[in-house]
Backbone as CSV, one residue per row, in Angstrom:
resi,resn,N_x,N_y,N_z,CA_x,CA_y,CA_z,C_x,C_y,C_z
1,MET,-29.173,-71.181,-39.059,-28.515,-69.941,-39.439,-27.196,-70.347,-40.144
2,ALA,-27.073,-69.933,-41.417,-25.898,-70.319,-42.182,-24.785,-69.328,-42.004
3,HIS,-23.610,-69.810,-42.111,-22.404,-68.997,-42.007,-21.891,-68.666,-43.420
4,THR,-22.134,-67.394,-43.863,-21.984,-67.117,-45.275,-20.727,-66.301,-45.618
5,HIS,-20.090,-65.676,-44.708,-18.923,-64.885,-45.143,-17.627,-65.680,-44.925
6,THR,-16.592,-65.306,-45.627,-15.341,-66.135,-45.607,-14.243,-65.336,-44.775
7,HIS,-13.338,-65.965,-44.321,-12.242,-65.378,-43.464,-10.892,-65.498,-44.289
8,GLU,-10.831,-65.050,-45.511,-9.621,-65.144,-46.334,-8.777,-63.856,-45.983
9,ASP,-7.480,-64.083,-45.991,-6.535,-62.967,-45.878,-5.984,-62.597,-47.241
10,HIS,-6.277,-61.431,-47.731,-5.760,-60.903,-48.972,-4.786,-59.743,-48.663
11,HIS,-3.547,-59.915,-48.885,-2.606,-58.766,-48.625,-2.263,-57.992,-49.881
12,HIS,-2.664,-58.453,-50.961,-2.532,-57.690,-52.244,-1.064,-57.298,-52.525
13,GLY,-0.112,-58.191,-52.175,1.290,-57.982,-52.496,1.973,-57.053,-51.487
14,HIS,1.318,-56.644,-50.458,1.999,-55.892,-49.377,2.678,-56.810,-48.436
15,ALA,3.822,-56.181,-47.847,4.580,-56.875,-46.819,3.660,-57.096,-45.597
16,PRO,3.633,-58.221,-45.015,2.732,-58.531,-43.849,3.105,-57.853,-42.620
17,HIS,4.334,-57.318,-42.508,4.760,-56.717,-41.243,5.133,-55.273,-41.532
18,GLY,4.480,-54.612,-42.442,4.668,-53.163,-42.588,5.718,-52.821,-43.593
19,HIS,6.360,-51.720,-43.386,7.354,-51.140,-44.387,8.628,-52.022,-44.425
20,SER,9.023,-52.365,-45.647,10.326,-53.080,-45.754,10.993,-52.740,-47.101
21,HIS,12.311,-52.915,-47.073,13.108,-52.723,-48.357,14.058,-53.794,-48.494
22,ALA,14.551,-53.864,-49.592,15.728,-54.772,-49.923,16.983,-54.331,-49.220
23,PRO,17.888,-55.159,-48.881,19.097,-54.759,-48.086,19.895,-53.669,-48.762
24,HIS,19.897,-53.566,-50.133,20.744,-52.532,-50.723,20.010,-51.202,-50.781
25,ALA,18.754,-51.103,-50.380,18.103,-49.868,-50.372,18.606,-48.917,-49.330
26,HIS,19.125,-49.353,-48.238,19.724,-48.545,-47.177,21.120,-49.035,-46.863
27,PRO,22.151,-48.575,-47.534,23.440,-49.087,-47.363,23.995,-48.627,-46.066
28,ALA,24.893,-49.408,-45.430,25.448,-49.059,-44.113,26.253,-47.831,-44.184
29,GLN,26.280,-46.987,-43.241,26.936,-45.768,-43.139,28.208,-45.922,-42.220
30,ALA,29.273,-45.351,-42.640,30.480,-45.369,-41.815,30.260,-44.617,-40.532
31,ALA,30.508,-45.252,-39.415,30.421,-44.608,-38.139,31.724,-43.771,-37.887
32,HIS,31.494,-42.513,-37.484,32.572,-41.703,-37.149,33.236,-42.019,-35.818
33,TRP,32.324,-42.376,-34.936,32.749,-42.708,-33.570,31.791,-43.757,-33.031
34,SER,32.405,-44.714,-32.333,31.534,-45.789,-31.724,32.157,-46.195,-30.408
35,ILE,31.347,-46.355,-29.419,31.744,-46.778,-28.144,32.267,-48.249,-28.193
36,LEU,31.812,-48.976,-29.153,32.164,-50.365,-29.270,33.663,-50.454,-29.862
37,ARG,34.162,-49.466,-30.451,35.543,-49.487,-30.943,36.516,-48.956,-29.938
38,MET,35.977,-48.445,-28.776,36.934,-48.016,-27.691,37.515,-49.156,-26.958
39,PRO,38.762,-48.985,-26.478,39.330,-50.092,-25.572,38.483,-50.121,-24.264
40,VAL,38.622,-51.223,-23.534,37.834,-51.426,-22.333,38.123,-50.236,-21.314
41,PRO,39.390,-49.939,-21.056,39.599,-48.872,-20.086,38.875,-47.590,-20.498
42,GLY,38.961,-47.271,-21.756,38.275,-46.049,-22.230,36.748,-46.109,-22.025
43,ARG,36.172,-47.246,-22.246,34.751,-47.457,-22.014,34.384,-47.190,-20.563
44,LEU,35.261,-47.788,-19.629,35.033,-47.612,-18.149,35.062,-46.168,-17.756
45,LEU,36.126,-45.433,-18.324,36.224,-44.027,-18.047,35.111,-43.252,-18.589
46,ALA,34.596,-43.597,-19.730,33.396,-42.880,-20.264,32.147,-43.200,-19.426
47,ALA,32.022,-44.421,-19.024,30.923,-44.735,-18.154,30.933,-44.004,-16.816
48,LEU,32.167,-43.934,-16.210,32.299,-43.210,-14.937,32.039,-41.750,-15.095
49,ALA,32.418,-41.137,-16.198,32.232,-39.761,-16.506,30.699,-39.469,-16.611
50,VAL,29.980,-40.332,-17.423,28.537,-40.159,-17.596,27.853,-40.304,-16.232
51,SER,28.259,-41.307,-15.517,27.691,-41.554,-14.179,27.917,-40.363,-13.230
52,ALA,29.057,-39.884,-13.213,29.405,-38.667,-12.419,28.559,-37.473,-12.711
53,CYS,28.343,-37.222,-14.168,27.518,-36.125,-14.541,26.101,-36.368,-14.124
54,LEU,25.593,-37.524,-14.189,24.220,-37.823,-13.768,24.007,-37.719,-12.281
55,TRP,25.001,-38.084,-11.516,24.924,-37.930,-10.073,25.022,-36.447,-9.672
56,ALA,25.752,-35.650,-10.426,25.817,-34.194,-10.179,24.452,-33.556,-10.424
57,VAL,23.741,-33.989,-11.506,22.462,-33.437,-11.777,21.474,-33.786,-10.629
58,VAL,21.548,-35.038,-10.209,20.717,-35.510,-9.006,21.042,-34.682,-7.737
59,TRP,22.327,-34.511,-7.562,22.793,-33.741,-6.298,22.238,-32.274,-6.421
60,LEU,22.430,-31.615,-7.521,21.953,-30.294,-7.747,20.432,-30.215,-7.610
61,ALA,19.712,-31.207,-8.082,18.257,-31.178,-7.940,17.789,-31.256,-6.605
62,MET,18.406,-31.958,-5.732,18.074,-32.219,-4.368,18.547,-31.030,-3.453
63,ARG,19.272,-30.157,-3.868,19.708,-28.949,-3.051,18.640,-28.051,-2.831
């Protein structure tokens, strides 16, 4: 029994990993606000505030 078909990969010019653009196609946008630009004490306060809100939701759900 002869093996007659081939196992060639033809991508016909397409990117092998899906959709892609050149770097200039999507320029970086200026961030209006970023947690990475906050000082460390501000980050800790923001984390504590978010945590307190989440715990309040849990506490209200368990009542």
